[in-house]
N, C-alpha and C positions, 0 to 999 in steps of 0.2 A: 521102717528098711530105706523110706523113699529120705530122712531127715539125716540120718550115716550119710547117706550117700554129699545126701547135701554136704554136712561138719566135713567128708571131705574133701569137698571141691572148695568151702570155704578155705581152708586150711591150707591145702596148697597153693591156692591163690596169695593166701600172704605169702606163705613158705617164700613162692616166685615172685613178689613184690620185693623180699628184702634183699632173695639172691641178684634184681638189679640193681639196685641201691649199691652191694659188696663189688659189683663189678664199676660199677658208678667210679666207687671208692676204689680200686685196684688201678683202672683207669690214669682215670688222677694218680696215683704215686707216682706210676712208671710213666709217666711223662713230665711229674719238678723230677725222678728219677733219671729220665732220661737227658731229660734235659736244663737242668740245676746244677745234675751234679752227674753230669758227662759219665753215669755207669745204668745205660738200660737191662731192664730183669730177665731172663733166657720165659719164666713163667707167667709171666702177666695173658697175651695172651694165648697162649691153646688155656691158662686156668680161665679167662671172659666168655674167651667161644662156649665154653662148657656149660656153663655158669645158663649163658643166652637159648642151647638150644635144652637145658632142663627146664631154666623159666616159664620159656612160648609153651612146651606142650605142661608140665603143670597149670602154663595158668588159661588153658584151653574150656576144660575140666566149669571154671571161675567162674570165664566171659559169658560161658551160654549158662548157667546162672542164674547168673544177674538181666540175662536178656540182652547183653551188649555187643556181642553177634549179626553183626550183617542181619538186619532186617528192616525187608518189601515190604508196604500193608495200605499199598495205594490202590490198588483192586477192593484188597479185604478190611475192610480199618476200622469197623464196631467187633470188639472181641467179646462178645459176648457170642458170634449166629454158632449158628454149627459148623455153613460151611468153611467158618476162617479158624473153628478146630480141626475141621480135615485137614484144610492146606495145613499147617502149622504142624498136626502127624504129619505130614505125608515130607515134609521134608526135614523134619528129628528122623522119619523112618530113617534119607537115609544121609543124611551124617552115622547114623547108624551105620550102616552098612560099608561106610566109606571109616569108620571106629573098626570095625570085624576087621577091612581087608590088611588097614596096617596093621593093627590088633596083629593078624596071622605070618601078615609076609616079615615085618618088624620082628617080631618075635624066632618065626628062623632063622634071618639077619645075625641076632644079639644071642641067641645058637649059637649057631657057627663061627662068628665070631672067641665065645669064652670056648669054647671045648682046644679052637685050635691056637688059641691064646693069642692072635694079635692085639700090636700095640699101634699107633699112632706113631707114623718115618716126621715127630719132634726127636727134641732134646731132650724130652719129657720122658718118652714113645708113653703113654698110659695104656692105657689097656682098651678096646674098646669097644668090649663091652659096656665099659661105665656111659660114653656115649649114648649104642644102638643101642641100651635096655630103655632109653627115655623117650625112645618112638611108639614104643608097646606101649609104657608103661603111658605116658601121657598119651594116651585114646584111649586108652581102659577106662580110664578114668573119663573120657572124655567121655565115650560110647554106653558109661557107668549113669554121667548126670542128666545124659538125652535118655536114657530111659528111663529114669527120673521126672524130666518133664511134660514126658508125654503119658505117666500118668498121671503129673497133678493139670496136665487139660485137662482130660477130660474127668476128676475128682475135682480140684479146687481152683480151674477155670484157669484162659488167659488176659494175663496183667490188664488192667486200660493205664493206655500208652499216652505219655503225659499230656505230652502234642491234641489230643482225640482229647481229652478233661479241658487244654481251655479253649479245641474250637465250638464243644457245647455248648 
């Protein structure tokens, strides 16, 4: 099960990277269209915003899997100690609690928008459920990856930090 969660996080992280790349392409297209051909688009702004929202939420689980989120290890530098495992587990439990809250309220907001047919107040009038789904979906993935990381802390161990290896 842990390998499946890791694979999903890896996949969604790569999807997020490609979405960010596409956003860069869209914005470049808009700049050329607007300033070279004097013909701005109506879709680039909204599509880019929605892409950024989705990519940011999809990248969270990937960042946690690769231990690229904020880590403060001044007090507990050695990864092989029990106290470090306890502290990391506590931090991950806080992340899981936050994820559960975001999924609970995000899903409720998404469901309400879906049932009522809310749309954005733009020319494209895209359904709001599409953007709001990114919240509970992304935090759901982050929560699953957090659970996987908590299990890995006690079964595999905490990976040694590169800076710690160079200091020893």
